[in-house]
Jmol script that loads the backbone (N, CA, C; Angstrom):
load data "model"
ATOM      1  N   SER A   1      58.576 -39.190-125.937  1.00  0.00           N
ATOM      2  CA  SER A   1      57.763 -37.998-125.791  1.00  0.00           C
ATOM      3  C   SER A   1      57.067 -37.602-127.084  1.00  0.00           C
ATOM      4  N   ILE A   2      57.496 -38.167-128.202  1.00  0.00           N
ATOM      5  CA  ILE A   2      56.836 -37.838-129.456  1.00  0.00           C
ATOM      6  C   ILE A   2      55.404 -38.345-129.470  1.00  0.00           C
ATOM      7  N   SER A   3      55.121 -39.375-128.670  1.00  0.00           N
ATOM      8  CA  SER A   3      53.759 -39.925-128.642  1.00  0.00           C
ATOM      9  C   SER A   3      52.756 -38.907-128.131  1.00  0.00           C
ATOM     10  N   ILE A   4      53.191 -37.960-127.336  1.00  0.00           N
ATOM     11  CA  ILE A   4      52.300 -36.905-126.844  1.00  0.00           C
ATOM     12  C   ILE A   4      51.785 -36.076-128.019  1.00  0.00           C
ATOM     13  N   TYR A   5      52.639 -35.835-128.995  1.00  0.00           N
ATOM     14  CA  TYR A   5      52.253 -35.021-130.137  1.00  0.00           C
ATOM     15  C   TYR A   5      51.520 -35.832-131.203  1.00  0.00           C
ATOM     16  N   VAL A   6      51.877 -37.104-131.313  1.00  0.00           N
ATOM     17  CA  VAL A   6      51.234 -37.964-132.303  1.00  0.00           C
ATOM     18  C   VAL A   6      49.829 -38.348-131.860  1.00  0.00           C
ATOM     19  N   LYS A   7      49.695 -38.696-130.586  1.00  0.00           N
ATOM     20  CA  LYS A   7      48.400 -39.110-130.056  1.00  0.00           C
ATOM     21  C   LYS A   7      48.111 -38.299-128.794  1.00  0.00           C
ATOM     22  N   PRO A   8      47.414 -37.179-128.912  1.00  0.00           N
ATOM     23  CA  PRO A   8      47.118 -36.345-127.746  1.00  0.00           C
ATOM     24  C   PRO A   8      46.293 -37.105-126.709  1.00  0.00           C
ATOM     25  N   LEU A   9      46.364 -36.668-125.479  1.00  0.00           N
ATOM     26  CA  LEU A   9      45.578 -37.277-124.410  1.00  0.00           C
ATOM     27  C   LEU A   9      44.096 -37.161-124.721  1.00  0.00           C
ATOM     28  N   GLU A  10      43.369 -38.201-124.406  1.00  0.00           N
ATOM     29  CA  GLU A  10      41.934 -38.181-124.631  1.00  0.00           C
ATOM     30  C   GLU A  10      41.249 -37.414-123.509  1.00  0.00           C
ATOM     31  N   ASN A  11      40.297 -36.608-123.878  1.00  0.00           N
ATOM     32  CA  ASN A  11      39.528 -35.853-122.900  1.00  0.00           C
ATOM     33  C   ASN A  11      38.196 -36.580-122.717  1.00  0.00           C
ATOM     34  N   THR A  12      38.006 -37.155-121.532  1.00  0.00           N
ATOM     35  CA  THR A  12      36.785 -37.910-121.268  1.00  0.00           C
ATOM     36  C   THR A  12      35.736 -37.079-120.540  1.00  0.00           C
ATOM     37  N   ALA A  13      36.036 -35.823-120.302  1.00  0.00           N
ATOM     38  CA  ALA A  13      35.082 -34.957-119.600  1.00  0.00           C
ATOM     39  C   ALA A  13      33.895 -34.640-120.504  1.00  0.00           C
ATOM     40  N   THR A  14      32.732 -34.583-119.885  1.00  0.00           N
ATOM     41  CA  THR A  14      31.533 -34.209-120.636  1.00  0.00           C
ATOM     42  C   THR A  14      31.576 -32.709-120.935  1.00  0.00           C
ATOM     43  N   ALA A  15      30.706 -32.287-121.815  1.00  0.00           N
ATOM     44  CA  ALA A  15      30.628 -30.854-122.142  1.00  0.00           C
ATOM     45  C   ALA A  15      30.296 -30.044-120.894  1.00  0.00           C
ATOM     46  N   GLN A  16      29.402 -30.559-120.043  1.00  0.00           N
ATOM     47  CA  GLN A  16      29.031 -29.854-118.808  1.00  0.00           C
ATOM     48  C   GLN A  16      30.221 -29.755-117.858  1.00  0.00           C
ATOM     49  N   GLU A  17      31.005 -30.833-117.733  1.00  0.00           N
ATOM     50  CA  GLU A  17      32.185 -30.808-116.869  1.00  0.00           C
ATOM     51  C   GLU A  17      33.224 -29.815-117.393  1.00  0.00           C
ATOM     52  N   GLN A  18      33.403 -29.785-118.697  1.00  0.00           N
ATOM     53  CA  GLN A  18      34.341 -28.835-119.286  1.00  0.00           C
ATOM     54  C   GLN A  18      33.886 -27.400-119.040  1.00  0.00           C
ATOM     55  N   GLN A  19      32.589 -27.175-119.141  1.00  0.00           N
ATOM     56  CA  GLN A  19      32.032 -25.836-118.908  1.00  0.00           C
ATOM     57  C   GLN A  19      32.204 -25.438-117.441  1.00  0.00           C
ATOM     58  N   ASN A  20      31.932 -26.373-116.517  1.00  0.00           N
ATOM     59  CA  ASN A  20      32.104 -26.080-115.087  1.00  0.00           C
ATOM     60  C   ASN A  20      33.558 -25.762-114.759  1.00  0.00           C
ATOM     61  N   PHE A  21      34.475 -26.538-115.335  1.00  0.00           N
ATOM     62  CA  PHE A  21      35.893 -26.301-115.085  1.00  0.00           C
ATOM     63  C   PHE A  21      36.312 -24.936-115.623  1.00  0.00           C
ATOM     64  N   ALA A  22      35.871 -24.626-116.839  1.00  0.00           N
ATOM     65  CA  ALA A  22      36.218 -23.337-117.449  1.00  0.00           C
ATOM     66  C   ALA A  22      35.660 -22.173-116.627  1.00  0.00           C
ATOM     67  N   LEU A  23      34.428 -22.311-116.152  1.00  0.00           N
ATOM     68  CA  LEU A  23      33.840 -21.257-115.327  1.00  0.00           C
ATOM     69  C   LEU A  23      34.596 -21.129-114.009  1.00  0.00           C
ATOM     70  N   GLY A  24      34.926 -22.255-113.376  1.00  0.00           N
ATOM     71  CA  GLY A  24      35.692 -22.223-112.124  1.00  0.00           C
ATOM     72  C   GLY A  24      37.048 -21.565-112.305  1.00  0.00           C
ATOM     73  N   ARG A  25      37.741 -21.913-113.394  1.00  0.00           N
ATOM     74  CA  ARG A  25      39.048 -21.300-113.687  1.00  0.00           C
ATOM     75  C   ARG A  25      38.895 -19.808-113.937  1.00  0.00           C
ATOM     76  N   SER A  26      37.838 -19.431-114.622  1.00  0.00           N
ATOM     77  CA  SER A  26      37.576 -18.019-114.898  1.00  0.00           C
ATOM     78  C   SER A  26      37.338 -17.245-113.600  1.00  0.00           C
ATOM     79  N   ILE A  27      36.572 -17.824-112.693  1.00  0.00           N
ATOM     80  CA  ILE A  27      36.334 -17.182-111.389  1.00  0.00           C
ATOM     81  C   ILE A  27      37.649 -17.042-110.637  1.00  0.00           C
ATOM     82  N   TRP A  28      38.450 -18.127-110.629  1.00  0.00           N
ATOM     83  CA  TRP A  28      39.768 -18.110-109.977  1.00  0.00           C
ATOM     84  C   TRP A  28      40.599 -16.941-110.495  1.00  0.00           C
ATOM     85  N   GLN A  29      40.589 -16.755-111.805  1.00  0.00           N
ATOM     86  CA  GLN A  29      41.386 -15.689-112.418  1.00  0.00           C
ATOM     87  C   GLN A  29      40.767 -14.313-112.181  1.00  0.00           C
ATOM     88  N   ASN A  30      39.455 -14.184-112.370  1.00  0.00           N
ATOM     89  CA  ASN A  30      38.793 -12.884-112.236  1.00  0.00           C
ATOM     90  C   ASN A  30      38.783 -12.357-110.805  1.00  0.00           C
ATOM     91  N   LYS A  31      38.723 -13.254-109.840  1.00  0.00           N
ATOM     92  CA  LYS A  31      38.764 -12.835-108.429  1.00  0.00           C
ATOM     93  C   LYS A  31      40.196 -12.690-107.935  1.00  0.00           C
ATOM     94  N   ASN A  32      41.157 -12.946-108.844  1.00  0.00           N
ATOM     95  CA  ASN A  32      42.577 -12.774-108.554  1.00  0.00           C
ATOM     96  C   ASN A  32      43.047 -13.659-107.398  1.00  0.00           C
ATOM     97  N   CYS A  33      42.514 -14.863-107.328  1.00  0.00           N
ATOM     98  CA  CYS A  33      42.852 -15.793-106.245  1.00  0.00           C
ATOM     99  C   CYS A  33      44.346 -16.117-106.211  1.00  0.00           C
ATOM    100  N   GLN A  34      44.980 -16.171-107.400  1.00  0.00           N
ATOM    101  CA  GLN A  34      46.391 -16.533-107.478  1.00  0.00           C
ATOM    102  C   GLN A  34      47.306 -15.483-106.860  1.00  0.00           C
ATOM    103  N   SER A  35      46.805 -14.308-106.575  1.00  0.00           N
ATOM    104  CA  SER A  35      47.673 -13.317-105.937  1.00  0.00           C
ATOM    105  C   SER A  35      47.945 -13.672-104.477  1.00  0.00           C
ATOM    106  N   CYS A  36      47.059 -14.463-103.860  1.00  0.00           N
ATOM    107  CA  CYS A  36      47.243 -14.873-102.462  1.00  0.00           C
ATOM    108  C   CYS A  36      47.456 -16.374-102.310  1.00  0.00           C
ATOM    109  N   HIS A  37      46.940 -17.164-103.234  1.00  0.00           N
ATOM    110  CA  HIS A  37      47.002 -18.630-103.140  1.00  0.00           C
ATOM    111  C   HIS A  37      47.841 -19.207-104.261  1.00  0.00           C
ATOM    112  N   GLN A  38      48.297 -20.427-104.046  1.00  0.00           N
ATOM    113  CA  GLN A  38      49.067 -21.122-105.052  1.00  0.00           C
ATOM    114  C   GLN A  38      48.290 -22.336-105.549  1.00  0.00           C
ATOM    115  N   ILE A  39      48.652 -22.767-106.742  1.00  0.00           N
ATOM    116  CA  ILE A  39      48.308 -24.077-107.266  1.00  0.00           C
ATOM    117  C   ILE A  39      49.639 -24.670-107.700  1.00  0.00           C
ATOM    118  N   TYR A  40      49.948 -25.852-107.223  1.00  0.00           N
ATOM    119  CA  TYR A  40      51.247 -26.498-107.462  1.00  0.00           C
ATOM    120  C   TYR A  40      52.406 -25.619-106.995  1.00  0.00           C
ATOM    121  N   GLY A  41      52.188 -24.847-105.937  1.00  0.00           N
ATOM    122  CA  GLY A  41      53.249 -24.016-105.385  1.00  0.00           C
ATOM    123  C   GLY A  41      53.490 -22.729-106.151  1.00  0.00           C
ATOM    124  N   LEU A  42      52.680 -22.447-107.164  1.00  0.00           N
ATOM    125  CA  LEU A  42      52.875 -21.235-107.968  1.00  0.00           C
ATOM    126  C   LEU A  42      51.753 -20.259-107.695  1.00  0.00           C
ATOM    127  N   GLY A  43      52.090 -19.060-107.272  1.00  0.00           N
ATOM    128  CA  GLY A  43      51.115 -18.036-106.954  1.00  0.00           C
ATOM    129  C   GLY A  43      51.577 -17.264-105.731  1.00  0.00           C
ATOM    130  N   GLY A  44      50.642 -16.596-105.089  1.00  0.00           N
ATOM    131  CA  GLY A  44      50.964 -15.787-103.915  1.00  0.00           C
ATOM    132  C   GLY A  44      51.180 -16.629-102.673  1.00  0.00           C
ATOM    133  N   TYR A  45      51.682 -15.982-101.626  1.00  0.00           N
ATOM    134  CA  TYR A  45      52.019 -16.700-100.401  1.00  0.00           C
ATOM    135  C   TYR A  45      51.254 -16.217 -99.177  1.00  0.00           C
ATOM    136  N   LEU A  46      50.264 -15.367 -99.359  1.00  0.00           N
ATOM    137  CA  LEU A  46      49.476 -14.906 -98.219  1.00  0.00           C
ATOM    138  C   LEU A  46      48.562 -16.013 -97.716  1.00  0.00           C
ATOM    139  N   GLY A  47      47.991 -16.773 -98.638  1.00  0.00           N
ATOM    140  CA  GLY A  47      47.104 -17.886 -98.288  1.00  0.00           C
ATOM    141  C   GLY A  47      47.765 -19.209 -98.610  1.00  0.00           C
ATOM    142  N   PRO A  48      47.111 -20.309 -98.249  1.00  0.00           N
ATOM    143  CA  PRO A  48      47.701 -21.636 -98.476  1.00  0.00           C
ATOM    144  C   PRO A  48      47.633 -22.065 -99.938  1.00  0.00           C
ATOM    145  N   ASP A  49      48.462 -23.042-100.268  1.00  0.00           N
ATOM    146  CA  ASP A  49      48.402 -23.693-101.574  1.00  0.00           C
ATOM    147  C   ASP A  49      47.102 -24.491-101.617  1.00  0.00           C
ATOM    148  N   LEU A  50      46.308 -24.302-102.661  1.00  0.00           N
ATOM    149  CA  LEU A  50      44.995 -24.942-102.747  1.00  0.00           C
ATOM    150  C   LEU A  50      44.967 -26.151-103.670  1.00  0.00           C
ATOM    151  N   THR A  51      46.134 -26.620-104.112  1.00  0.00           N
ATOM    152  CA  THR A  51      46.181 -27.758-105.023  1.00  0.00           C
ATOM    153  C   THR A  51      45.406 -28.946-104.464  1.00  0.00           C
ATOM    154  N   ASN A  52      45.610 -29.276-103.218  1.00  0.00           N
ATOM    155  CA  ASN A  52      44.969 -30.442-102.614  1.00  0.00           C
ATOM    156  C   ASN A  52      44.066 -30.066-101.445  1.00  0.00           C
ATOM    157  N   GLU A  53      43.537 -28.857-101.466  1.00  0.00           N
ATOM    158  CA  GLU A  53      42.669 -28.398-100.376  1.00  0.00           C
ATOM    159  C   GLU A  53      41.377 -29.205-100.313  1.00  0.00           C
ATOM    160  N   TYR A  54      40.849 -29.622-101.449  1.00  0.00           N
ATOM    161  CA  TYR A  54      39.610 -30.413-101.466  1.00  0.00           C
ATOM    162  C   TYR A  54      39.809 -31.706-100.667  1.00  0.00           C
ATOM    163  N   SER A  55      40.946 -32.370-100.859  1.00  0.00           N
ATOM    164  CA  SER A  55      41.239 -33.594-100.097  1.00  0.00           C
ATOM    165  C   SER A  55      41.472 -33.299 -98.624  1.00  0.00           C
ATOM    166  N   LYS A  56      42.186 -32.213 -98.341  1.00  0.00           N
ATOM    167  CA  LYS A  56      42.464 -31.853 -96.949  1.00  0.00           C
ATOM    168  C   LYS A  56      41.169 -31.643 -96.170  1.00  0.00           C
ATOM    169  N   LEU A  57      40.162 -31.090 -96.854  1.00  0.00           N
ATOM    170  CA  LEU A  57      38.862 -30.872 -96.215  1.00  0.00           C
ATOM    171  C   LEU A  57      37.953 -32.092 -96.345  1.00  0.00           C
ATOM    172  N   LYS A  58      38.521 -33.193 -96.884  1.00  0.00           N
ATOM    173  CA  LYS A  58      37.775 -34.442 -97.063  1.00  0.00           C
ATOM    174  C   LYS A  58      36.488 -34.235 -97.858  1.00  0.00           C
ATOM    175  N   GLY A  59      36.560 -33.379 -98.865  1.00  0.00           N
ATOM    176  CA  GLY A  59      35.417 -33.130 -99.734  1.00  0.00           C
ATOM    177  C   GLY A  59      34.307 -32.326 -99.085  1.00  0.00           C
ATOM    178  N   ASN A  60      34.606 -31.650 -97.987  1.00  0.00           N
ATOM    179  CA  ASN A  60      33.604 -30.857 -97.274  1.00  0.00           C
ATOM    180  C   ASN A  60      33.340 -29.556 -98.053  1.00  0.00           C
ATOM    181  N   GLU A  61      32.401 -29.636 -98.978  1.00  0.00           N
ATOM    182  CA  GLU A  61      32.100 -28.478 -99.823  1.00  0.00           C
ATOM    183  C   GLU A  61      31.451 -27.350 -99.034  1.00  0.00           C
ATOM    184  N   ALA A  62      30.771 -27.680 -97.942  1.00  0.00           N
ATOM    185  CA  ALA A  62      30.172 -26.643 -97.095  1.00  0.00           C
ATOM    186  C   ALA A  62      31.265 -25.757 -96.499  1.00  0.00           C
ATOM    187  N   ALA A  63      32.399 -26.352 -96.146  1.00  0.00           N
ATOM    188  CA  ALA A  63      33.509 -25.563 -95.598  1.00  0.00           C
ATOM    189  C   ALA A  63      34.058 -24.618 -96.657  1.00  0.00           C
ATOM    190  N   LEU A  64      34.203 -25.105 -97.889  1.00  0.00           N
ATOM    191  CA  LEU A  64      34.681 -24.238 -98.969  1.00  0.00           C
ATOM    192  C   LEU A  64      33.719 -23.077 -99.195  1.00  0.00           C
ATOM    193  N   LYS A  65      32.422 -23.376 -99.225  1.00  0.00           N
ATOM    194  CA  LYS A  65      31.421 -22.321 -99.407  1.00  0.00           C
ATOM    195  C   LYS A  65      31.496 -21.308 -98.273  1.00  0.00           C
ATOM    196  N   HIS A  66      31.754 -21.777 -97.066  1.00  0.00           N
ATOM    197  CA  HIS A  66      31.887 -20.890 -95.909  1.00  0.00           C
ATOM    198  C   HIS A  66      33.053 -19.915 -96.126  1.00  0.00           C
ATOM    199  N   PHE A  67      34.187 -20.435 -96.634  1.00  0.00           N
ATOM    200  CA  PHE A  67      35.334 -19.568 -96.903  1.00  0.00           C
ATOM    201  C   PHE A  67      34.993 -18.542 -97.970  1.00  0.00           C
ATOM    202  N   PHE A  68      34.278 -18.970 -99.019  1.00  0.00           N
ATOM    203  CA  PHE A  68      33.912 -18.051-100.094  1.00  0.00           C
ATOM    204  C   PHE A  68      33.012 -16.935 -99.570  1.00  0.00           C
ATOM    205  N   LYS A  69      32.009 -17.312 -98.778  1.00  0.00           N
ATOM    206  CA  LYS A  69      30.992 -16.342 -98.333  1.00  0.00           C
ATOM    207  C   LYS A  69      31.458 -15.472 -97.180  1.00  0.00           C
ATOM    208  N   GLY A  70      32.181 -16.070 -96.248  1.00  0.00           N
ATOM    209  CA  GLY A  70      32.529 -15.343 -95.036  1.00  0.00           C
ATOM    210  C   GLY A  70      33.930 -14.794 -94.996  1.00  0.00           C
ATOM    211  N   GLY A  71      34.780 -15.297 -95.889  1.00  0.00           N
ATOM    212  CA  GLY A  71      36.168 -14.885 -95.820  1.00  0.00           C
ATOM    213  C   GLY A  71      36.813 -15.466 -94.571  1.00  0.00           C
ATOM    214  N   ILE A  72      38.073 -15.224 -94.409  1.00  0.00           N
ATOM    215  CA  ILE A  72      38.795 -15.685 -93.219  1.00  0.00           C
ATOM    216  C   ILE A  72      40.079 -14.860 -93.129  1.00  0.00           C
ATOM    217  N   LYS A  73      40.361 -14.317 -91.974  1.00  0.00           N
ATOM    218  CA  LYS A  73      41.526 -13.450 -91.762  1.00  0.00           C
ATOM    219  C   LYS A  73      41.617 -12.406 -92.871  1.00  0.00           C
ATOM    220  N   GLN A  74      42.669 -12.488 -93.714  1.00  0.00           N
ATOM    221  CA  GLN A  74      42.847 -11.487 -94.768  1.00  0.00           C
ATOM    222  C   GLN A  74      42.036 -11.791 -96.016  1.00  0.00           C
ATOM    223  N   MET A  75      41.442 -12.972 -96.082  1.00  0.00           N
ATOM    224  CA  MET A  75      40.687 -13.339 -97.287  1.00  0.00           C
ATOM    225  C   MET A  75      39.347 -12.618 -97.296  1.00  0.00           C
ATOM    226  N   PRO A  76      39.082 -11.887 -98.369  1.00  0.00           N
ATOM    227  CA  PRO A  76      37.785 -11.193 -98.440  1.00  0.00           C
ATOM    228  C   PRO A  76      36.662 -12.188 -98.693  1.00  0.00           C
ATOM    229  N   ARG A  77      35.462 -11.767 -98.395  1.00  0.00           N
ATOM    230  CA  ARG A  77      34.337 -12.627 -98.765  1.00  0.00           C
ATOM    231  C   ARG A  77      33.908 -12.254-100.179  1.00  0.00           C
ATOM    232  N   PHE A  78      33.405 -13.263-100.858  1.00  0.00           N
ATOM    233  CA  PHE A  78      33.029 -13.075-102.253  1.00  0.00           C
ATOM    234  C   PHE A  78      31.532 -13.272-102.404  1.00  0.00           C
ATOM    235  N   GLU A  79      30.953 -12.473-103.242  1.00  0.00           N
ATOM    236  CA  GLU A  79      29.522 -12.573-103.542  1.00  0.00           C
ATOM    237  C   GLU A  79      29.374 -13.456-104.786  1.00  0.00           C
ATOM    238  N   LEU A  80      29.389 -14.761-104.585  1.00  0.00           N
ATOM    239  CA  LEU A  80      29.276 -15.692-105.694  1.00  0.00           C
ATOM    240  C   LEU A  80      27.863 -16.255-105.759  1.00  0.00           C
ATOM    241  N   THR A  81      27.406 -16.495-106.968  1.00  0.00           N
ATOM    242  CA  THR A  81      26.122 -17.179-107.126  1.00  0.00           C
ATOM    243  C   THR A  81      26.326 -18.655-106.800  1.00  0.00           C
ATOM    244  N   ALA A  82      25.241 -19.375-106.631  1.00  0.00           N
ATOM    245  CA  ALA A  82      25.331 -20.814-106.358  1.00  0.00           C
ATOM    246  C   ALA A  82      26.055 -21.523-107.498  1.00  0.00           C
ATOM    247  N   GLN A  83      25.805 -21.109-108.740  1.00  0.00           N
ATOM    248  CA  GLN A  83      26.465 -21.711-109.895  1.00  0.00           C
ATOM    249  C   GLN A  83      27.970 -21.425-109.862  1.00  0.00           C
ATOM    250  N   GLU A  84      28.342 -20.208-109.503  1.00  0.00           N
ATOM    251  CA  GLU A  84      29.762 -19.851-109.423  1.00  0.00           C
ATOM    252  C   GLU A  84      30.459 -20.624-108.312  1.00  0.00           C
ATOM    253  N   GLU A  85      29.799 -20.765-107.157  1.00  0.00           N
ATOM    254  CA  GLU A  85      30.366 -21.557-106.061  1.00  0.00           C
ATOM    255  C   GLU A  85      30.608 -22.990-106.513  1.00  0.00           C
ATOM    256  N   ALA A  86      29.603 -23.573-107.153  1.00  0.00           N
ATOM    257  CA  ALA A  86      29.711 -24.959-107.612  1.00  0.00           C
ATOM    258  C   ALA A  86      30.845 -25.110-108.622  1.00  0.00           C
ATOM    259  N   ALA A  87      30.972 -24.149-109.526  1.00  0.00           N
ATOM    260  CA  ALA A  87      32.028 -24.210-110.545  1.00  0.00           C
ATOM    261  C   ALA A  87      33.414 -24.059-109.919  1.00  0.00           C
ATOM    262  N   LEU A  88      33.563 -23.160-108.960  1.00  0.00           N
ATOM    263  CA  LEU A  88      34.851 -22.977-108.297  1.00  0.00           C
ATOM    264  C   LEU A  88      35.222 -24.218-107.500  1.00  0.00           C
ATOM    265  N   ILE A  89      34.258 -24.815-106.841  1.00  0.00           N
ATOM    266  CA  ILE A  89      34.510 -26.065-106.113  1.00  0.00           C
ATOM    267  C   ILE A  89      34.894 -27.168-107.091  1.00  0.00           C
ATOM    268  N   TYR A  90      34.210 -27.252-108.210  1.00  0.00           N
ATOM    269  CA  TYR A  90      34.541 -28.256-109.225  1.00  0.00           C
ATOM    270  C   TYR A  90      35.970 -28.058-109.724  1.00  0.00           C
ATOM    271  N   PHE A  91      36.360 -26.812-109.965  1.00  0.00           N
ATOM    272  CA  PHE A  91      37.721 -26.482-110.395  1.00  0.00           C
ATOM    273  C   PHE A  91      38.742 -26.980-109.374  1.00  0.00           C
ATOM    274  N   LEU A  92      38.516 -26.687-108.095  1.00  0.00           N
ATOM    275  CA  LEU A  92      39.432 -27.120-107.038  1.00  0.00           C
ATOM    276  C   LEU A  92      39.452 -28.641-106.909  1.00  0.00           C
ATOM    277  N   LYS A  93      38.296 -29.260-107.058  1.00  0.00           N
ATOM    278  CA  LYS A  93      38.191 -30.723-106.973  1.00  0.00           C
ATOM    279  C   LYS A  93      38.985 -31.383-108.100  1.00  0.00           C
ATOM    280  N   GLU A  94      38.876 -30.867-109.312  1.00  0.00           N
ATOM    281  CA  GLU A  94      39.588 -31.441-110.451  1.00  0.00           C
ATOM    282  C   GLU A  94      41.093 -31.231-110.328  1.00  0.00           C
ATOM    283  N   ILE A  95      41.506 -30.069-109.845  1.00  0.00           N
ATOM    284  CA  ILE A  95      42.937 -29.831-109.632  1.00  0.00           C
ATOM    285  C   ILE A  95      43.466 -30.801-108.594  1.00  0.00           C
ATOM    286  N   ASP A  96      42.688 -31.030-107.556  1.00  0.00           N
ATOM    287  CA  ASP A  96      43.069 -31.955-106.493  1.00  0.00           C
ATOM    288  C   ASP A  96      43.333 -33.350-107.056  1.00  0.00           C
ATOM    289  N   LYS A  97      42.521 -33.780-108.009  1.00  0.00           N
ATOM    290  CA  LYS A  97      42.662 -35.109-108.618  1.00  0.00           C
ATOM    291  C   LYS A  97      43.960 -35.258-109.408  1.00  0.00           C
ATOM    292  N   SER A  98      44.523 -34.143-109.843  1.00  0.00           N
ATOM    293  CA  SER A  98      45.693 -34.206-110.710  1.00  0.00           C
ATOM    294  C   SER A  98      46.969 -34.547-109.959  1.00  0.00           C
ATOM    295  N   GLY A  99      46.896 -34.632-108.653  1.00  0.00           N
ATOM    296  CA  GLY A  99      48.074 -34.966-107.869  1.00  0.00           C
ATOM    297  C   GLY A  99      48.613 -33.755-107.151  1.00  0.00           C
ATOM    298  N   SER A 100      49.874 -33.806-106.830  1.00  0.00           N
ATOM    299  CA  SER A 100      50.488 -32.682-106.139  1.00  0.00           C
ATOM    300  C   SER A 100      51.910 -32.499-106.655  1.00  0.00           C
ATOM    301  N   ALA A 101      52.334 -31.286-106.657  1.00  0.00           N
ATOM    302  CA  ALA A 101      53.702 -30.966-107.051  1.00  0.00           C
ATOM    303  C   ALA A 101      54.036 -29.606-106.474  1.00  0.00           C
ATOM    304  N   ASP A 102      55.106 -29.539-105.748  1.00  0.00           N
ATOM    305  CA  ASP A 102      55.555 -28.278-105.171  1.00  0.00           C
ATOM    306  C   ASP A 102      56.932 -27.971-105.722  1.00  0.00           C
ATOM    307  N   PRO A 103      57.021 -27.065-106.692  1.00  0.00           N
ATOM    308  CA  PRO A 103      58.318 -26.764-107.312  1.00  0.00           C
ATOM    309  C   PRO A 103      59.396 -26.347-106.315  1.00  0.00           C
ATOM    310  N   ARG A 104      58.977 -25.852-105.159  1.00  0.00           N
ATOM    311  CA  ARG A 104      59.962 -25.427-104.163  1.00  0.00           C
ATOM    312  C   ARG A 104      60.727 -26.619-103.596  1.00  0.00           C
ATOM    313  N   THR A 105      60.193 -27.834-103.724  1.00  0.00           N
ATOM    314  CA  THR A 105      60.862 -29.017-103.180  1.00  0.00           C
ATOM    315  C   THR A 105      61.629 -29.796-104.246  1.00  0.00           C
ATOM    316  N   PHE A 106      61.628 -29.349-105.488  1.00  0.00           N
ATOM    317  CA  PHE A 106      62.321 -30.064-106.552  1.00  0.00           C
ATOM    318  C   PHE A 106      63.834 -29.961-106.361  1.00  0.00           C
ATOM    319  N   ILE A 107      64.517 -30.988-106.786  1.00  0.00           N
ATOM    320  CA  ILE A 107      65.974 -30.993-106.771  1.00  0.00           C
ATOM    321  C   ILE A 107      66.429 -30.431-108.118  1.00  0.00           C
ATOM    322  N   LYS A 108      67.242 -29.402-108.073  1.00  0.00           N
ATOM    323  CA  LYS A 108      67.744 -28.775-109.293  1.00  0.00           C
ATOM    324  C   LYS A 108      69.159 -29.290-109.561  1.00  0.00           C
ATOM    325  N   HIS A 109      69.371 -29.872-110.727  1.00  0.00           N
ATOM    326  CA  HIS A 109      70.662 -30.454-111.085  1.00  0.00           C
ATOM    327  C   HIS A 109      71.492 -29.479-111.909  1.00  0.00           C
ATOM    328  N   LYS A 110      72.782 -29.697-111.936  1.00  0.00           N
ATOM    329  CA  LYS A 110      73.701 -28.812-112.651  1.00  0.00           C
ATOM    330  C   LYS A 110      73.404 -28.730-114.138  1.00  0.00           C
ATOM    331  N   ASN A 111      72.849 -29.798-114.699  1.00  0.00           N
ATOM    332  CA  ASN A 111      72.570 -29.813-116.138  1.00  0.00           C
ATOM    333  C   ASN A 111      71.245 -29.125-116.481  1.00  0.00           C
ATOM    334  N   GLY A 112      70.579 -28.516-115.482  1.00  0.00           N
ATOM    335  CA  GLY A 112      69.338 -27.796-115.710  1.00  0.00           C
ATOM    336  C   GLY A 112      68.087 -28.623-115.527  1.00  0.00           C
ATOM    337  N   MET A 113      68.240 -29.918-115.349  1.00  0.00           N
ATOM    338  CA  MET A 113      67.090 -30.799-115.136  1.00  0.00           C
ATOM    339  C   MET A 113      66.643 -30.706-113.678  1.00  0.00           C
ATOM    340  N   ILE A 114      65.387 -31.073-113.448  1.00  0.00           N
ATOM    341  CA  ILE A 114      64.868 -31.123-112.078  1.00  0.00           C
ATOM    342  C   ILE A 114      64.258 -32.491-111.847  1.00  0.00           C
ATOM    343  N   THR A 115      64.277 -32.918-110.599  1.00  0.00           N
ATOM    344  CA  THR A 115      63.594 -34.150-110.205  1.00  0.00           C
ATOM    345  C   THR A 115      62.832 -33.877-108.931  1.00  0.00           C
ATOM    346  N   GLN A 116      61.812 -34.671-108.726  1.00  0.00           N
ATOM    347  CA  GLN A 116      60.977 -34.493-107.544  1.00  0.00           C
ATOM    348  C   GLN A 116      61.468 -35.440-106.452  1.00  0.00           C
ATOM    349  N   HIS A 117      61.439 -34.974-105.202  1.00  0.00           N
ATOM    350  CA  HIS A 117      61.797 -35.828-104.083  1.00  0.00           C
ATOM    351  C   HIS A 117      60.869 -37.019-104.028  1.00  0.00           C
ATOM    352  N   GLU A 118      61.392 -38.181-103.734  1.00  0.00           N
ATOM    353  CA  GLU A 118      60.534 -39.369-103.542  1.00  0.00           C
ATOM    354  C   GLU A 118      59.871 -39.259-102.185  1.00  0.00           C
ATOM    355  N   GLN A 119      58.582 -39.610-102.142  1.00  0.00           N
ATOM    356  CA  GLN A 119      57.857 -39.511-100.861  1.00  0.00           C
ATOM    357  C   GLN A 119      57.608 -40.872-100.283  1.00  0.00           C
TER     358      GLN A 119
END
end "model"
wireframe off; spacefill off
backbone 0.3
color backbone group
């Protein structure tokens, strides 16, 4: 694990991609999305975990935009600009690429360590 500190992970994202991700994360935080939704099982429980929602919708960005604009059940509709919509979708898409992890399914050992169930 010392290699993580000696040689940090390389960031291959372009400046534009980094900016889009930062804007998407900012929208996620400013609209308080985490109060109802989770990422990696962490957050609110009123809405679904959105870690892999982009894959579940098979990359259907029109469906995501529909949720943003129209809301659904308890989800309010948001007045986002086209740039904000694109950034939020980019944020969700990048999180989706990172894999999946649901802390609620981890095995907790007596020594304090955790392991993930094999799928």
